[in-house]
N, C-alpha and C positions, 0 to 999 in steps of 0.2 A: 551212522555208517554201517556198512555190511562188511563182514570179514570174509576174505577169500581163503578157502581151504582146499585141500586135495579132494574133499568129498562134496564140494559145492559151496554155496553161499549161505552164511549164517547171518541172522539179523543182528544189528547193534548200532549204537551211536557212539559219539566221541567219549572216550575217557572213563575212568574207573568208577564203578558203581559204589555208592556210599563214601566216596572220597570226601574228606572234610575240607571246608574252606581253608585256603592257605592262611597262615598266621601273619597278621599285619603289624603287630606291635613291635616286632624286631626289625622292621624295615626302616631304612634311613628316611628321615623326614617326619617320622611319627613321634610325637611327644608322649609322655605318660598319660594313661587314662585316669581322669579325675571322676570318681563315682558320685560326687556330690550332685544334689538336685539343681536344676536350672534356676536362675533368678529372673524375676520379671515376667515369667509366664509358667504355667503348669505344663507338664508333659503332654497332657491331652490337647492343650492349646497349640503347642509346637507341632504335634502330629496333624492337627486340623489345618494349620497354616501351610505345612509342607504339602499336604494333599491338594490344597487349592493352588499353590504355586506350581506344583508338578502338572496339574491339569491345564493350567495356562500354558506351560511350556509344551505339553503334548500337542496342543492346538497350534501353537506358534511354529513348532518344528515342521508341521505339514506345509508351511509356506517357505521353506528353505530348500535350496539346492545344495548338494555336497558331493564329495567323492568318497567312496568306500573301497578300501584296499584290503582284501582278504588273502591270507597266506596260511595254508595248513600243511604241516610237515609230519611225516612219519619219521621217527628217530630210531636209528640202528642201536641195538643193545651192545653191539661189539665196538662201535666207534664213537657213539654218542653224537653222531652227526646225521643230518637228514639223508634218508635213502629214497625219498619220494616226496613230491610236492604238488599241491594244488594252489594256483595263484590266479586271482581275478581282480581287476580294477574296474569299478563301475561308477559312472556318474549318475546321480539321482537328479533329474532335471524336469522341466515342464515343456510340453509341446506348445505350438502356437495358439492352441485353444485353452491353455492353462491347465491341462491334464498332466498329472505327475507320471513320469515314466523312467525306466532304467535304460542306460546306454552303456554297454560294455566297451571299454576302450583298450583293455589289455587282458589277454587270456591265453597264455602259452599252453602248450600241451600238458595235460595232467599226467604226472609221472608216478603217482601213488599206485602201488601194486597190491599192498596187503589189505586194504580196505577200499570200499566204494562209498563215496559220499551220496547220501540220499536226500530226499525232499525235507526230511526232518532236520538234517544238518543245516540246511539253508534257512529254515524257520528259526532255528536257534540263533544263527548269526544275525538275521535281519530283525527279529522281534524281541528276543530275550536278552541278548548280551547288552544292547543299549537300554538298560532297565530304566523304566519310569514307573512311579507309584502314584497314581492319580486318586482323587477323592472317591470316585466310584469303586476303585479297587481296594481301598483301605479296609472295608468290612470283611474282605477275604483273608486278611492277615492278622496275626498276633505281632505287635510291636512292643518290645521290651526295652526300656531306656537303660543304657549301660553307663552313660556318663558323658563328660566333655573331654575333647582331645584336640590338641594342636596338630594339624597336618600341613607341613610346610608353613605357608603364611596364613593359613585359614584356621579360624576357631570353629569347631564343629561339635554337634551333638552326635553320639553314636547310639544306634539302635540295633538290637538283634531282631531279625525279621524271619518269619516263617508262616506258612499257610495254616489257617484254622482247620481246613479240611481239604482233602484232595478230590477234586471233581474231575470225572472222566473227560478227557479231551482238553484239559487245561494244564498249563505248566506254571510253576511259581518259583520265586526265589527263596532259598533257604540259606541265610547267611547274615551279613551285616551291611548297613548303610551308614554313611557319614553325611550329615545334613549341615550346611553352612548356617551359622547362627544368625547372620544378618539377612541372607537372601531366602532362607527357608527352602532351599533346594538341595537335592542330592548331588554331592560332588565326588563321591567315591562309593563303589559297590564291590563287595567281596563275598562270593558264595557259590552256590551250585543250583542248577535248575532241577526241580522235582515235579512229579514223581519220576522214579526210574524203574524200568521193568527189568528185573534180574532173572526172569524165567529162562531156564536152560534152552538155548537155541533161539531165544527171542529177546536177547539182551537189548535194552533201549537205554543207553548209558550216556551221561552228560559229564562234561569236565567242570571242575571248579574253575572259576574265572574271576578276574578283577577288571573293572571298568573305571577309567578315569574320565573326568568331565572338565571342561574349560568354559569360561564365560565368553560368550560371543555377542558382539555389538553392545557391550556394556549392559547386557540384559540377562538372558537365560543361560543356564549351564548345560552345554551340549556334550554328549559322549564324544571323546576324541581318540581313545586308545583302549583296546581290550586285549588281554592276554589270558588264554585258557590252555592249561597243560595238565596232563596226567597220563595214566596207563589204562587202556581198555583191557578188561579181562573177560575172555570168552571161555566158558566152562567146557570141559571135555564132553563129547557126545558122539554117538554113532561110530565109535572106533577111532575118532580123531582126538588128538591130544589137546589139552587146554592151551590157549595162546594168550599172551600179553602183548599189546601193541602200544608203544609210547607215541603219543600224538601231541603236537603243539599247534595252536591256532593263534594268530595275531591279526586283529582287525584295527585298521586306522581309518578314522573319519576326519576329513579335512576339507578346506575350501568352502566352508559354509557361507552362503550368500542368500540374502533375502530376495525372493522372487519379486520383481518390481511389478506391481499391479495396483489397481485402484481398490482392490478388495482389502478390507480391514479385518483383523482377527478379534473375535468377541468371545468372552467366556462369562457365563452367567449374566449376560446383558451388558457387560463392561467392555469397552474398547481396550485391548491389551496389546495392540500392535507395537507400541513403543512405550516403555515404562521406566527403565533404569538408566542411571547416568554413570556411576563409578565402576570402572573395570577392575577386577581383582585377579591376582595370579592363581592359577589352578594348582592342585597337587601335582607333583612331579612324577611322571611315569618312569618306569625302569628304562635303562638304555635300550635303544632299538636293537632287536636281534640281528646278528650278522648272517 
């Protein structure tokens, strides 16, 4: 996002630079973290299985239609309530030739006045918040096993995740992932996108976020709810005072449906179109914002 000031436009994206990922252990539904080593498999084997399963899911998700509901609010420091809002509902569908496309179904007037949403904001929403960690991406990350944790009805492994190096033009997750012990898939993410540009007047800032996943079609775990919230800090420059802007973004993904086609989904030469049978309950997202 770009900040609007009396002296013009200053560059910047959502939320506070360097903001630490929100603490999850105190949230309702999270059991105590058990730091003991996993049984029946090594940590390396668990990571390898997760990467494979996430790769299969990334391929499968390309064959689904769904609805994406994005709502971004600037929050007044005086009232604690929204003083501007961007809201757009988009259906991700396929045309008659099987090409994926976006169809905007609801887009009221944008009333946000203190910042301007940029192309980078939409890349964050579309590509980074619904985080997937595939086998080809694993070499880019350091994954540290933290332990086992019960999250609602799920038994999970918890990993600290961060990039090994920051490559120009790429963004990474710095935070934690919760991996279902049976399905070897990510079911919860909490962290922040990096790198962040904190240069004065060129702030490129990202919010800490939490993404929840749910099992669809008794198979893969799809992102269903993301909440990102924090405070943008713009440093003083050119005679303008520094400014803090509290922003909250909520993204809901719903109505997942597999596109009916004769095409099958393959990963590493294996047909993965339909594989799982038992449906499990996902972690419980926080109450929907009013």
